[in-house]
C-alpha positions as CSV (number, residue, x, y, z in Angstrom):
1,M,137.4,126.8,129.2
2,R,135.5,123.6,128.7
3,D,131.9,123.0,129.5
4,F,131.1,119.4,130.4
5,P,127.4,118.5,129.6
6,L,126.7,115.1,131.0
7,R,124.1,113.2,129.1
8,P,122.6,110.3,131.0
9,S,123.1,107.1,129.0
10,R,120.5,104.4,128.8
11,H,121.3,101.0,130.3
12,L,119.1,98.1,130.9
13,H,120.9,97.4,134.2
14,Q,120.3,100.2,136.7
15,K,122.0,99.5,140.0
16,W,121.0,102.8,141.5
17,I,117.2,102.5,141.4
18,T,115.8,99.2,142.7
19,P,112.5,97.5,141.6
20,Y,111.2,98.4,145.1
21,V,111.7,102.1,144.4
22,V,110.0,101.9,141.0
23,I,107.0,100.0,142.5
24,K,106.8,102.5,145.4
25,F,106.7,105.4,143.0
26,S,104.1,103.5,140.8
27,I,101.8,103.1,143.8
28,Q,102.2,106.8,144.7
29,S,101.4,107.9,141.1
30,F,98.5,105.3,140.9
31,L,96.9,107.0,143.9
32,R,97.8,110.5,142.8
33,N,96.3,110.1,139.3
34,R,93.1,108.6,140.8
35,D,93.5,105.5,138.6
36,L,90.7,103.7,140.6
37,E,88.2,106.3,139.4
38,T,89.5,105.9,135.9
39,A,89.2,102.1,136.2
40,A,85.5,102.5,137.2
41,M,84.8,104.6,134.1
42,L,86.7,102.1,131.8
43,A,84.8,99.2,133.4
44,F,81.5,100.7,132.4
45,Y,82.6,101.2,128.8
46,G,84.5,97.8,128.8
47,V,81.5,95.7,129.7
48,F,79.4,97.1,126.9
49,A,82.3,97.0,124.4
50,L,82.8,93.2,124.9
51,I,79.8,92.3,122.7
52,P,80.5,94.5,119.7
53,L,84.2,93.6,119.8
54,S,83.4,89.9,119.9
55,L,81.0,90.2,117.0
56,A,83.6,92.1,115.0
57,V,86.3,89.5,115.6
58,I,83.9,86.6,114.7
59,F,82.9,88.3,111.5
60,L,86.4,89.1,110.3
61,L,87.9,85.8,111.2
62,S,85.0,83.8,109.6
63,Q,85.1,86.0,106.5
64,F,88.8,85.8,105.7
65,F,90.5,83.0,107.8
66,V,88.5,80.3,109.4
67,S,85.0,78.9,109.7
68,S,82.4,80.8,111.8
69,Q,82.3,77.7,114.1
70,Q,86.0,77.9,114.8
71,A,85.9,81.6,115.3
72,S,82.9,81.3,117.8
73,R,84.7,78.5,119.7
74,A,87.8,80.6,120.0
75,I,85.9,83.7,121.2
76,E,84.1,81.5,123.7
77,N,87.4,80.2,125.1
78,L,88.8,83.8,125.2
79,I,85.9,85.2,127.1
80,I,85.9,82.3,129.6
81,E,89.6,83.0,130.1
82,I,89.1,86.7,130.7
83,V,85.8,86.7,132.6
84,P,85.9,84.2,135.5
85,E,82.2,84.3,136.4
86,H,78.9,84.9,134.6
87,Y,80.5,84.8,131.2
88,D,77.5,83.0,129.9
89,I,75.6,86.3,129.7
90,I,78.0,87.8,127.2
91,L,78.4,84.5,125.2
92,R,74.6,84.2,124.9
93,E,74.2,87.7,123.5
94,V,77.2,87.4,121.2
95,F,76.1,84.1,119.6
96,S,72.5,85.2,119.4
97,L,73.6,88.3,117.4
98,A,76.1,86.4,115.4
99,E,73.4,83.9,114.2
100,K,71.3,86.8,113.0
101,K,74.2,87.9,110.7
102,M,74.0,91.4,112.1
103,A,77.6,92.3,111.3
104,G,78.3,92.3,107.6
105,I,80.6,94.8,105.9
106,I,78.1,97.6,106.5
107,G,77.3,96.6,110.0
108,L,80.9,96.4,111.0
109,L,81.4,100.1,111.2
110,P,78.6,100.6,113.8
111,L,80.2,97.8,115.8
112,L,83.5,99.5,115.8
113,W,82.0,102.9,116.5
114,A,80.4,101.4,119.7
115,V,84.0,100.7,120.9
116,V,85.2,104.2,120.4
117,P,84.2,105.5,123.9
118,L,86.3,102.7,125.5
119,V,89.3,103.4,123.3
120,R,89.0,107.1,123.8
121,S,89.0,106.7,127.5
122,I,92.0,104.3,127.4
123,R,93.9,106.9,125.4
124,S,93.0,109.6,127.8
125,A,94.2,107.5,130.7
126,F,97.5,106.9,128.9
127,F,97.9,110.7,128.3
128,S,97.2,111.3,132.0
129,V,99.7,108.6,133.2
130,F,102.5,109.7,130.9
131,K,101.8,113.4,131.4
132,A,101.6,113.9,127.6
133,E,99.6,116.6,125.8
134,K,97.1,115.9,123.1
135,T,97.8,117.6,119.8
136,G,95.6,118.2,116.8
137,G,92.0,119.3,116.6
138,F,88.7,117.6,117.3
139,F,88.4,115.8,113.9
140,K,92.0,114.6,114.0
141,N,91.6,113.1,117.5
142,R,88.4,111.4,116.4
143,L,90.2,109.9,113.4
144,V,93.0,108.7,115.7
145,D,90.5,107.1,118.0
146,F,88.9,105.2,115.2
147,L,92.3,104.1,113.8
148,T,93.2,102.9,117.3
149,V,90.0,100.9,117.4
150,F,91.1,99.0,114.3
151,L,94.5,98.4,115.9
152,F,92.9,97.2,119.0
153,L,90.7,94.9,117.0
154,L,93.7,93.5,115.2
155,L,95.3,92.7,118.5
156,L,92.2,90.7,119.6
157,I,92.1,88.9,116.2
158,A,95.8,87.9,116.7
159,L,95.0,86.7,120.2
160,V,92.0,84.7,119.1
161,G,93.9,83.4,116.0
162,G,96.6,82.1,118.4
163,Q,94.0,80.2,120.3
164,I,92.7,78.7,117.1
165,L,96.2,77.6,116.0
166,Y,96.9,76.1,119.4
167,A,93.6,74.2,119.4
168,S,94.3,72.9,115.9
169,A,97.8,71.7,117.0
170,L,96.3,70.0,120.1
171,S,93.6,68.2,118.1
172,G,96.2,67.0,115.6
173,H,98.1,65.3,118.4
174,L,95.1,64.1,120.3
175,G,95.8,60.9,122.2
176,Q,99.6,61.4,121.8
177,K,101.9,62.5,124.5
178,N,103.6,65.7,123.3
179,L,105.9,67.4,125.8
180,F,106.1,70.6,123.8
181,L,102.3,71.0,123.7
182,S,102.1,70.2,127.4
183,L,104.6,72.9,128.2
184,L,103.0,75.3,125.9
185,G,99.6,74.7,127.5
186,G,101.2,75.6,130.9
187,V,103.2,78.7,130.0
188,G,101.3,79.7,126.8
189,P,98.5,81.7,128.4
190,P,100.7,83.9,130.6
191,L,103.1,84.5,127.8
192,A,100.3,85.3,125.3
193,G,98.9,87.7,127.9
194,A,102.2,89.4,128.4
195,L,102.7,89.7,124.6
196,F,99.2,91.1,124.2
197,L,99.8,93.6,126.9
198,S,103.1,94.7,125.4
199,L,101.4,95.4,122.1
200,F,98.4,97.0,123.9
201,F,100.8,99.4,125.7
202,L,102.6,100.1,122.4
203,V,99.4,100.9,120.6
204,F,98.0,103.3,123.2
205,S,101.1,104.9,124.5
206,P,101.5,108.6,123.4
207,V,105.3,108.5,123.8
208,R,108.1,106.3,122.5
209,L,108.9,103.3,124.6
210,E,111.9,101.0,124.9
211,W,111.2,97.3,124.1
212,W,112.5,96.0,127.4
213,N,110.3,98.5,129.3
214,L,107.3,97.2,127.4
215,L,108.1,93.5,128.1
216,L,109.0,94.0,131.7
217,S,105.8,96.0,132.5
218,A,103.6,93.7,130.5
219,F,105.0,90.6,132.2
220,F,104.5,92.1,135.7
221,T,101.0,93.2,134.7
222,A,100.1,89.7,133.4
223,C,101.5,88.1,136.6
224,L,99.5,90.5,138.8
225,W,96.3,89.8,136.8
226,S,96.9,86.0,137.1
227,I,97.0,86.5,140.9
228,V,93.9,88.8,141.1
229,R,91.7,86.5,139.0
230,P,91.8,83.4,141.3
231,L,91.4,85.7,144.3
232,F,88.3,87.2,142.8
233,V,86.9,83.7,142.1
234,M,87.7,82.7,145.7
235,F,86.0,85.8,147.0
236,L,82.8,84.9,145.1
237,H,83.0,81.3,146.2
238,Y,83.0,82.3,149.9
239,N,80.5,85.2,149.3
240,P,77.8,83.7,147.1
241,N,75.3,86.5,148.1
242,Y,77.7,89.2,146.8
243,G,75.7,91.5,144.6
244,L,72.4,89.9,145.6
245,I,71.0,93.4,146.4
246,F,70.9,94.1,142.7
247,G,68.4,91.2,142.1
248,S,68.3,90.0,138.5
249,L,71.2,92.4,137.7
250,K,73.5,90.6,140.0
251,A,75.4,89.0,137.2
252,V,75.9,92.3,135.4
253,F,77.1,93.9,138.6
254,I,79.7,91.2,139.1
255,L,80.8,91.5,135.5
256,I,81.4,95.3,136.0
257,V,83.2,94.7,139.2
258,W,85.6,92.2,137.6
259,V,86.2,94.4,134.6
260,Y,86.9,97.2,137.1
261,Y,89.6,95.2,138.8
262,T,91.0,94.2,135.4
263,F,91.4,97.8,134.3
264,A,92.8,98.7,137.8
265,V,95.6,96.1,137.2
266,I,96.2,97.4,133.7
267,L,96.4,101.0,134.9
268,F,98.9,100.0,137.5
269,G,100.9,98.3,134.8
270,M,100.8,101.6,132.8
271,E,102.1,103.5,135.9
272,L,104.9,101.0,136.2
273,L,105.8,101.4,132.6
274,S,105.7,105.1,132.9
275,N,107.9,105.1,136.0
276,I,110.4,102.7,134.5
277,R,110.7,105.0,131.5
278,R,111.4,108.1,133.7
279,R,113.4,106.3,136.3
280,E,116.2,108.8,136.1
281,A,113.9,111.7,136.8
282,L,112.4,109.8,139.7
283,L,115.7,109.7,141.4
284,L,116.8,113.3,140.6
285,S,113.5,114.7,141.7
286,R,114.5,113.9,145.3
287,L,117.2,116.6,145.0
288,F,114.5,119.3,144.6
289,A,111.8,117.8,146.9
290,G,113.2,119.4,150.0
291,G,113.8,117.9,153.4
292,N,116.8,115.8,152.1
293,S,120.2,116.6,153.4
294,P,123.1,116.2,151.0
295,A,124.4,113.3,153.1
296,D,121.1,111.5,152.5
297,V,121.1,112.2,148.8
298,S,124.7,111.8,147.8
299,P,125.1,108.0,148.1
300,V,122.0,107.4,146.0
301,V,123.0,109.5,143.0
302,P,125.1,107.4,140.4
303,E,128.5,108.7,139.6
304,R,127.6,109.2,135.9
305,F,125.4,112.1,137.0
306,V,128.1,113.6,139.2
307,R,130.8,116.0,138.1
308,S,133.7,116.7,140.4
309,C,135.4,120.1,140.1
310,E,138.7,121.6,141.4
311,P,138.9,125.1,142.8
312,G,138.9,127.7,140.0
313,E,137.5,125.2,137.4
314,V,134.9,126.9,135.1
315,I,131.6,125.0,135.1
316,F,130.2,127.1,132.3
317,E,131.1,130.5,130.8
318,E,129.1,133.6,130.4
319,N,127.1,133.8,127.1
320,S,127.5,130.0,126.6
321,T,124.5,127.8,125.7
322,G,122.9,125.8,128.4
323,H,121.0,122.5,128.2
324,E,121.5,121.4,131.7
325,M,121.4,122.7,135.3
326,F,123.4,121.8,138.4
327,Y,122.7,120.8,141.9
328,I,125.6,121.2,144.5
329,L,126.2,118.0,146.5
330,S,129.3,119.4,148.2
331,G,131.6,122.4,148.0
332,S,130.6,125.8,146.7
333,V,130.3,127.6,143.3
334,Q,130.7,131.3,142.6
335,I,128.4,133.0,140.1
336,L,130.4,135.8,138.3
337,K,129.3,138.6,135.9
338,K,132.2,140.0,134.0
339,G,134.5,138.9,136.8
340,H,132.3,140.4,139.6
341,L,130.9,138.1,142.2
342,L,127.1,138.0,142.2
343,R,126.5,135.2,144.5
344,E,128.2,132.2,146.1
345,M,126.2,128.9,145.9
346,R,126.7,126.3,148.6
347,T,125.7,122.7,149.3
348,G,122.0,122.1,148.5
349,D,121.7,125.0,146.1
350,Y,121.1,124.7,142.4
351,F,121.9,127.0,139.5
352,G,121.9,127.1,135.7
353,E,118.1,126.6,135.3
354,M,117.3,129.9,133.8
355,A,119.2,129.4,130.5
356,M,117.8,125.9,130.2
357,L,114.2,127.0,130.9
358,I,113.9,130.0,128.6
359,Q,116.5,128.9,126.0
360,V,118.9,131.9,126.3
361,P,122.7,132.1,126.7
362,R,124.1,132.0,130.2
363,T,124.0,135.5,131.7
364,A,126.8,134.8,134.1
365,A,129.7,132.3,134.6
366,A,129.9,129.6,137.2
367,V,133.3,128.7,138.8
368,A,134.0,126.1,141.4
369,A,135.2,127.8,144.6
370,A,136.1,124.9,147.0
371,R,137.8,121.6,147.0
372,D,135.8,118.5,146.4
373,T,133.0,120.4,144.7
374,R,130.6,117.8,143.4
375,L,127.7,118.7,141.2
376,V,124.7,116.7,140.0
377,V,124.1,117.4,136.3
378,V,120.4,117.5,135.5
379,S,119.5,117.3,131.8
380,E,116.8,119.3,130.2
381,S,114.6,116.3,129.5
382,N,114.8,115.0,133.1
383,F,114.1,118.5,134.5
384,D,111.1,118.8,132.2
385,T,109.7,115.5,133.6
386,I,110.4,116.6,137.2
387,I,108.5,119.8,136.9
388,R,105.6,118.3,135.0
389,E,104.9,115.7,137.7
390,N,105.8,117.7,140.9
391,P,103.8,120.9,141.4
392,K,105.4,121.4,144.8
393,I,108.8,121.4,143.2
394,V,107.6,124.0,140.6
395,L,106.4,126.2,143.5
396,S,109.7,125.7,145.3
397,I,111.7,126.7,142.2
398,L,109.5,129.7,141.5
399,H,110.0,130.8,145.2
400,E,113.8,130.4,144.8
401,M,113.9,132.4,141.5
402,S,111.8,135.2,143.1
403,N,114.2,135.4,146.0
404,R,117.1,135.7,143.6
405,L,115.4,138.5,141.6
406,R,114.6,140.3,144.9
407,V,118.3,140.1,146.0
408,L,119.5,141.2,142.6
409,N,117.1,144.2,142.6
410,E,118.4,145.2,146.0
411,Q,122.0,145.0,144.8
412,L,121.2,147.1,141.7
413,N,119.3,149.7,143.8
414,D,122.5,150.2,146.0
415,V,124.5,151.1,142.9
416,P,124.4,154.6,141.5
417,Q,122.4,154.8,138.3
418,S,125.3,156.3,136.4
419,R,127.3,153.1,137.0
420,I,124.7,150.7,135.7
421,D,124.8,149.5,132.1
422,K,121.1,149.5,131.1
423,S,121.7,146.7,128.6
424,E,123.2,144.5,131.4
425,K,120.3,145.3,133.7
426,V,117.8,144.1,131.1
427,V,119.8,140.9,130.6
428,L,120.0,140.2,134.3
C-alpha cells in the first residue's frame, strides 16, 4: 500500500493566513517574550554604543573613502535622522573625540569592543524570538559576537556612504530642477531604512530566511518607525517638562526613552519576521490548542494540508518510516497491530506522532474506517515549531500519550502472559 507524505510547499501568496492573523500572533508573541523588557536593556546599551560606533564609522570612512569633514557631516545627518531630540549631546561628544584622533588602528578595537554588549544582547533577542538554540562554547560565541560587530559596522558604513553619495549628487545639481533627485529625496530615506533593516535582520538572524520575508518585515518595521518618530516628537512638544525630574540628566533620559521605543519597534519587526516564517505552524497549532471544534477548524486549513481517504485505505503501514503525523478532521481511523484492532481514532484525535518524535518505525498500521475521512498532515518541521512555542500543547500531548499507555497496559494485563509476545510488548 502507498503512504502519502504531504510536504507543505512554499508560496509567496498564502490565501489561508491573512496579514491580520500574522500581526495578531506577532502581538501575542511580543507580549509573551517580554520584548518591552528586552527593549529596555537594549536601550541602555544602545545609547552608550552610539558614540563608539560613530567614531569607528568616521575613522574608517575618512581613512579609506572620503575626507573626515564629509564623514563627520554624514554622521551628523544620520544621527539627526535617527534621534529626533537632544542629538546635540551625542554629536558634541563624537566630534570632540574625533578631533583628538582617539581612534587610530589601535584605538579601533576598543571602540568595537564597547559595542559587543549591544550586539550580544541583540543576538540573544533574536535567539529568543526565533526559539533557536545557541551552539558552541564560550570562546566561539565571543568570536561570533565580535564578527557580528564588524558586520554591523559595515552596515552603518554603507548607510552613511549612501548619504554621502546622495549629498554629492544633490550638490552637483544645485540650482537645477531634477525630478529624479526630488523623488529620491522623498522615498529614499524610508527605502534606505527598509534595506538597512533587511540586512540587519539577515546579519543577526540565527535561522535561514526567505528574501521576501526579510523585505516585507523590514518595510513594515520602517513604516512603523516612521509613524512612531513624529508621534514621539509631538509628545515632547506638548509635554516640554517631560523628564524634568531628572534635572541636568533630562536629555540623557529622553535619549534612552527614544532608543527604547526604537528597539521596541525593531523587536516587533523581528516577531513579525519570525511569525511570517512559521506561518504554517501558526495555523496548524490551532488543531492542538484545544477548544476548537472540527467545524471551526476545517474551513481554515488549506486543502494542500488535507488528505482524503476512502474506507479501507491504508494511511501508513506497520514498520514503515514516519516523518509526519495526522489530525482527524472528519471520519475515523483504525489503529491495527498485525491485523488486530488496538484503537479507533475519531474526529479531533491525532496519531502517528510517536514514530515522528523518536525516529522509529511505525509500531502499528493506520487504516481509514469511514467515508469522507479527512486528515490534516503535519510535517515534522511544523510539529517541532508547534511544540517549541506552545508549552500547553506539549502538556496536552504528554497527557494524551500517558492515557494511551495506560489503556494499552490495561489491555495487556487482561491477556494471559502465555499469549503475549515479549518482543511485541517491548515495541509497544
